[in-house]
FIPA-747501 format. One record per residue: residue in one letter; x, y, z of N, C-alpha, C, O, CB in turn. Coordinates in steps of 0.1 Angstrom, whole numbers, plus 5000, padded with zeros to 4 digits. Glycine has a CB too. Example, Ala and Ser with C-alpha at 12.3 -4.5 7.8 and 13.67 -1.06 7.14 Angstrom:
% residues 2
A513249435078512349555078513249675078514249675085511349555090;S512849785071513749895071512950005079513450115080514149945057;
***
This chain:
% residues 100
M517249735017515849725016515249665029515849575035515449635004;T514149715033513549675045512749545043512049535033512549785051;L512949445051512149315049510749325054509849255048512849205057;F510449395064509149415069508949555076509749585084508749305079;P507949625071507849765077507449745092506649655095506849845069;G507949835100507449835114506449945116505849985107508649855124;V506249975129505350085132505850225128505050315127504950085147;R507150235126507650355121507450365106507850275098509250365124;P506750475101506450485087507650485078508650545081505550605085;I507450425066508450435055507850525045506850485039508850285050;H508550625041508050725031508750705018509950685017508250875036;G507950705007508450684994507850784985506950864989508250544989;D508350784972507750884962507050814951506450874942508850974957;S507150674951506350604941506150464946506850414954507050604927;V505150394940504850254944504350184931503650244923503850254955;H504750054930504149964920503249874928503749804937505249894912;L502049864924501149764930500849654920500249684910499749834935;G501149534924500849424916499449374919499249324930501849304917;V498549394910497149354913496649264901496549304890496149484913;G496549134905496249034895497349034885498549014888494849074888;T497049044872498049044861498449194858499349214849497548974849;D497849294865498149434862499149484872499249434883496849514862;T499849594868500749664878500249814877500349874866502249654874;L499849864888499550004889500750084894501350044904498350024899;H501050194887502250274890501650404896500950474889503150304878;I501950434908501450554915502650634920503550584927500450514927;T502550764917503650854922503050954931501850994930504350924910;G503851014940503451104950503851064964504650974965501851124949;D503351124974503651094988503050954991501850944992503151204998;V503850854994503450724997504050685010505250705012503850624985;V503250625019503750585032503250445035502050405032503250685043;C504150355040503650225045504150205059505250255063504250105035;Q503350125066503750095080502849985085501849955079503650225089;V503149925097502349825103501549895114502149975122503149715109;V500249875115499449925126498849805133498549695127498250015120;Y498649815146498149715154496649745159496449865163499049685166;Q495849645158494449665162493949535167494049435160493549725150;S493449535179492849415185493849305186493549185183491649365178;G495149335188496149235189496749185176497549085177495649125197;R496249235165496749185152497549305145497149415147495649135143;G498549265137499249365129498749365115498549255109500749335130;Y498549485110498149495096499049595088499649685094496649555096;F499249565076500049645067499149765062498149735056500649565055;E499549885064498849995058499650075048500850105051498350095069;L499050105037499650175026498850295023497650285020499850095013;T499450415024498650545022499150595009500350615007498950645033;L498250624999498550664986497750794982496650814988498150554976;P498350874974497550984968496550914959496850824952498451084960;D495250954959494250884952493750974940492851044941493050854961;D494550964929494251044917493150974908492451044901495451064909;D493050844909492150774900491250674908491750584914492950694890;P489950694908489050604915489050464911488750374918487650654914;E489550444898489650304893490650224901490550104901489950314878;Q491650294906492750214914492050144926492350024928493750314919;R491250214933490550144944489650034940489549934946489750254952;R488850064929487949954924488749834920488249724922487150014913;S489849854913490649744908491149664920491149534920491849794900;L491649724931492149654942491049584949491249464954492749754952;E489849644951488749574957488249454949487849354955487649674959;R488249464936487849354928488749234929488349114931487849394913;H490149254929491049144930491349094944491548974946492349184924;G491249184954491449144968492849114972493049104984490549024970;Q493749094963495149064967496049154959495749204948495548914964;Y497149194965498149284959499549264965499649204976497649424960;V500549314958501849314962502349464961502049524951502849214954;V503149504970503649644971505149644968505849574975503249714984;E505549734959506949764958507149914959506649994951507549724943;L507749954971507850104974509250154970510250084973507550124989;Y509250274964510550334959510650474964509650544967510550324944;R511950514966512250664968513450694960514450634961512450694984;A513250794951514350834942514850714934516050704931515450904950;G513950634930514350514921514950404929515250294923515350564911;E515150414942515750304950514650224957513750284963516750364960;S514650094956513650004962513850014977514949994983513849864957;L512750044984512750054999512149935005512549885016512050175003;Y511049874999510349765005509549694994508949754985509349825015;V509549564995508749474986507949384996508549315004509649394976;S506649384995505849305004505649164999505849134987504449375006;P505249075008504748945003503348974998502849084999504648845015;P502648874992501248894987500448924999500448865010500748764980;L499649034997498749085008497249065004496949084992499049225011;T496449035014494949025011494449165016494649205027494348905019;L493649225008493049355011491949335022491049255020492349414999;I492149405033491149395044490149505043488949485045491949405058;S490649635041489749745040490449855032491649865030489249795053;T489549955028490050075022489350195028488150175033489850075006;R489950305029489350425035490050545029491150535024489350425050;R489450665031490050785027490350865040489650865050489050865018;T491450945039491751035050491051165048490451185038493351045051;S491151255058490551385056491151465045490551555040490751465069;T492351425041493051495029492751435016493151485006494551505031;G491951325016491551255004492551145000492351084989491551354993;A493551115008494451005005493750875006492850865014495751015014;L494150774999493550645000494450555009495650545007493450574986;V493850495019494550405028494150265025492950235026494350445043;L495050175022494750035020495249955032496349975037495449975007;R494449875038494849785049494849645044493849595039493949805062;G495949575047496049435042496749355052497349405062496749435029;A496749225049497449125058498049015049497448985039496449065069;P499148965053499748845046498848725046499248625040501148815051;
***
């Protein structure tokens, strides 16, 4: 299991997002990596966005924990992250940017 994602993307097929007392289970193409902007590193998680309520729930709570899986194997578990921003890609994927 990776302790901290680097700038090289980690690809998974499902993710569990701990949001408050809820856990959101999302399947599909999931990618996490660190991106640098203005000298700071941010955790970015790219998700298929099937349900608009997922984004609203994350924005309401502001904090989340990521557990990334591929073929049932745990690839990465994040520390608690604070949501910095959300955006959509040109393909409609949801990108969450957070920081510990």
